[in-house]
N, C-alpha and C positions, 0 to 999 in steps of 0.2 A: 244605714240607720244607726244612730248612737244607741248603746244599750247600757243600762245600769244592771250589771250582773250580780244580783244579790246572792246568787248561789256560789260565787267565788269565795273560797275559804279565807283568803286574805282580807277581803272586805268584811266578811262575817267576823273575823277576829278583831279588826279595827273597831267595829261596832260594839263588840263585847268589851273591848278595852275601854272605850269611851264610857260605857254604862257602869262598868264595875270598878274602875279606878276610884280610889277614895280621896285622892288629893287633886287640887286644882291643876297642878303642873302636869300630872299624868293624864288627866282628861284633856288638857290643852294639847299635849303631844298627840293623843289619839285623834282629836278633832282635826289637827293639821294633816294627819295621814288621810283622813276621810276627805278633807277639802282638796288635797292633791288628786285623789282618785276620781272625785266627782267633778273636777274643774271644767272639763269639756262638755259636761252634760247637765249639771245642776248648779244652782246658785244658793248659797247659804243665806237664808232669810233671817234667822234668829238663832240664838244659842243661850242656854242656861247651864252654868257649870256648878251649881250648888248641890244640895243633897239628892235632888232628883234631876240628873242631867237630861237635857233635851236639846236636840238640834233639829231645826225645821229647814227643809230643803225645798226649793222650787225647781221644777224641771223646765229648762229653757227649750221651748218648742216653737221657734220662730216660723220655720217653713217646712221642716222635716219631722216625721214621726219619731218618737222615742219609745222604745220598748223596755219595760221593767220586768226582769225575770226574777221570780221569787218562788219559794216552796210554800209560802203562806197560803192556806186553803181559803182565806177570806176573799169574797168577791172584790175585784179591783176598785169598784166604785165606793166601797166601804173602807178601804185602806187609806189611812191618812198619814202614816209615818213609816220611816225606814228603820 
């Protein structure tokens, strides 16, 4: 079963880098790192690199289940972003 391990410190750091970088080139580099990490499990649906960066991912679930591990206390049905 593919897993998006959001508890992985490297993924967490890439997410922080994407959000906190002030320049477009820094955000683009962080987005490329995330894209490489998620390539087997998720598809990048959309991205915004301006003052409020946003990346929307879709989990590819053709025949097998995908588990998302997170420390976020919100119920999974209310969580819409990574």
